[in-house]
C-alpha positions as CSV (number, residue, x, y, z in Angstrom):
1,M,19.4,31.0,-1.1
2,I,17.1,31.2,1.9
3,S,17.3,33.4,4.9
4,T,17.2,31.9,8.5
5,S,14.4,34.4,9.1
6,D,12.3,32.5,6.6
7,F,12.8,29.0,8.2
8,R,9.7,26.9,8.4
9,T,9.3,23.2,9.5
10,G,10.0,20.9,6.6
11,I,12.3,23.2,4.6
12,T,15.4,21.5,3.3
13,I,18.8,23.3,3.2
14,E,22.3,22.3,2.2
15,I,25.2,22.8,4.6
16,D,28.7,21.5,3.8
17,G,27.4,19.2,1.1
18,N,24.8,17.5,3.3
19,V,21.1,17.9,3.0
20,W,19.3,18.9,6.2
21,Q,15.5,19.2,6.9
22,V,14.3,21.7,9.5
23,V,12.4,19.8,12.2
24,D,11.9,22.6,14.6
25,F,13.0,26.3,14.8
26,Q,12.6,29.1,17.2
27,H,13.5,32.8,16.8
28,V,15.0,33.9,20.2
29,K,15.4,37.5,21.3
30,P,17.2,37.4,24.7
31,G,17.0,40.4,27.0
32,K,20.7,40.9,26.7
33,G,22.7,40.3,23.5
34,A,21.8,39.7,19.9
35,A,18.9,37.7,18.6
36,F,19.4,34.3,17.1
37,V,17.6,31.4,15.4
38,R,17.7,28.1,17.3
39,T,17.0,25.1,15.0
40,K,16.7,21.3,15.2
41,M,17.7,19.7,11.9
42,K,17.6,16.2,10.6
43,N,20.2,14.9,8.1
44,V,18.1,13.5,5.2
45,R,20.7,10.9,4.3
46,S,21.8,9.5,7.7
47,G,18.8,10.5,9.9
48,A,21.0,12.2,12.5
49,V,19.4,15.0,14.4
50,V,21.4,18.0,15.5
51,E,20.7,21.4,17.1
52,R,22.3,24.5,15.7
53,T,22.0,28.2,16.1
54,F,22.2,30.8,13.3
55,N,22.3,34.6,13.2
56,P,19.0,36.1,12.0
57,G,19.1,36.9,8.3
58,E,22.0,34.5,7.6
59,K,21.7,33.1,4.1
60,L,21.9,29.4,3.4
61,A,21.6,27.3,0.2
62,R,18.2,25.8,-0.3
63,A,18.3,22.1,-1.2
64,H,15.7,21.2,-3.8
65,I,14.6,17.6,-3.2
66,E,12.6,15.9,-5.9
67,R,10.0,13.4,-4.8
68,R,8.8,10.8,-7.3
69,E,6.0,8.3,-6.8
70,M,7.4,4.8,-7.5
71,Q,6.1,1.2,-7.1
72,F,8.1,-1.5,-5.3
73,L,8.5,-4.5,-7.6
74,Y,10.8,-7.0,-6.0
75,E,14.0,-7.6,-3.9
76,S,17.0,-9.5,-5.4
77,D,20.4,-9.9,-3.9
78,G,20.1,-7.0,-1.4
79,E,18.8,-4.6,-4.1
80,F,15.3,-3.3,-4.2
81,N,13.8,-2.7,-7.6
82,F,11.3,0.2,-8.1
83,M,9.3,1.4,-11.2
84,D,8.6,5.0,-11.8
85,N,4.8,5.4,-12.1
86,E,5.0,8.1,-14.8
87,N,7.6,6.8,-17.3
88,F,7.8,3.1,-16.2
89,E,11.6,3.4,-15.8
90,Q,13.0,0.8,-13.4
91,I,15.8,1.5,-10.8
92,A,17.6,-0.7,-8.3
93,V,18.3,0.7,-4.9
94,A,20.8,-0.8,-2.4
95,A,19.3,-1.7,1.0
96,D,21.6,0.7,2.9
97,Q,20.0,3.6,1.0
98,L,16.5,2.7,2.3
99,G,17.1,2.8,6.0
100,D,14.3,0.9,7.9
101,A,12.0,0.9,4.8
102,P,12.7,-2.7,3.7
103,K,10.9,-4.0,6.9
104,Y,7.6,-2.5,5.6
105,L,7.9,-3.0,1.8
106,K,5.4,-5.3,0.1
107,E,5.3,-6.0,-3.7
108,N,3.3,-3.5,-5.7
109,M,3.3,-0.9,-2.9
110,D,3.5,2.7,-4.0
111,I,6.0,4.9,-2.1
112,G,7.8,8.2,-2.6
113,I,11.5,8.2,-3.4
114,M,13.5,11.4,-2.7
115,F,16.2,12.5,-5.1
116,F,18.8,15.2,-4.6
117,Q,20.9,16.1,-7.6
118,G,20.0,12.9,-9.3
119,T,20.9,10.5,-6.5
120,I,18.5,8.7,-4.2
121,I,18.7,10.0,-0.6
122,G,15.7,8.3,1.0
123,V,12.2,7.1,0.9
124,D,8.8,8.5,2.0
125,L,6.8,5.6,3.4
126,P,3.1,5.9,4.1
127,F,2.4,6.5,7.9
128,A,0.9,3.0,8.2
129,V,1.0,-0.3,6.2
130,E,-1.1,-3.4,6.3
131,L,0.8,-6.6,6.9
132,A,-0.3,-10.1,7.6
133,V,1.0,-12.1,10.6
134,V,2.9,-15.2,9.5
135,E,4.2,-16.4,12.9
136,T,3.1,-15.8,16.5
137,D,2.5,-17.7,19.7
138,P,-1.1,-18.5,20.5
139,G,-2.6,-16.2,23.2
140,I,-4.0,-18.0,26.2
141,R,-7.1,-16.7,28.0
142,G,-6.2,-15.3,31.4
143,D,-2.5,-14.9,30.7
144,T,-2.4,-11.5,32.3
145,A,-4.4,-9.2,34.5
146,T,-3.6,-6.2,32.3
147,G,-3.2,-6.0,28.6
148,G,-0.1,-7.9,27.6
149,T,1.8,-8.2,24.3
150,K,3.6,-10.9,22.4
151,P,6.0,-10.8,19.4
152,A,4.5,-11.4,15.9
153,K,6.5,-12.0,12.7
154,M,5.0,-10.2,9.8
155,E,5.0,-11.2,6.1
156,T,7.9,-8.8,5.4
157,G,10.1,-10.3,8.2
158,C,9.7,-7.5,10.7
159,V,8.8,-8.4,14.3
160,V,6.1,-6.3,16.0
161,R,4.7,-6.4,19.6
162,V,1.0,-7.2,19.4
163,P,-1.9,-7.8,21.8
164,L,-2.5,-11.4,22.9
165,F,-5.6,-11.9,20.8
166,I,-3.8,-11.6,17.5
167,N,-3.5,-14.9,15.6
168,V,-1.6,-16.1,12.5
169,G,-3.3,-14.8,9.3
170,D,-4.6,-11.6,10.8
171,V,-3.9,-8.5,8.8
172,L,-2.6,-5.6,11.0
173,R,-2.0,-1.9,10.5
174,I,1.6,-1.1,11.5
175,D,3.0,2.4,12.1
176,T,6.1,2.8,9.9
177,R,7.5,5.7,11.9
178,S,7.7,3.7,15.2
179,G,7.1,0.1,14.2
180,D,4.2,-0.2,16.6
181,Y,0.9,-2.1,16.2
182,L,-2.0,0.2,15.5
183,E,-5.1,-1.9,14.9
184,R,-6.5,-4.9,12.9
185,A,-7.2,-4.1,9.3
């Protein structure tokens, strides 16, 4: 059990059978009335973000999430196969359990997989991945007075807006949190 007075960013708690991660919290002591703890929490399974208030000192069940480093092997029939880096055990994960992660997964890539009570609840991707451009329109000099962008299809199938000077075959760093182009690799 954890008290709401001990909330910190990143702590995971269990409420009504769902696992929530504290994104933001604030201890509020208004001039009139009782103090309270205002939190912003993210559902680890669905990604939904909610705001909720608690009484100070209220006890909640702490959710112990296990993170294991695994290597992505291959995708087959909508299932993504991973191998545990410690015991070499292989598991298959359905695409709907991975959220947006399949857009950035390359073979032999190491990622963190989160488990709660033995079931997979999500993945921890690195903040940026390096992907090669497989399809994009050629940039024409003088196309725009200010910096313009064009769509580029990456080797994993995701489409990213990139500057006009990017060509087919270029390797780019892509932010996995927002899906934005960062830089050439």
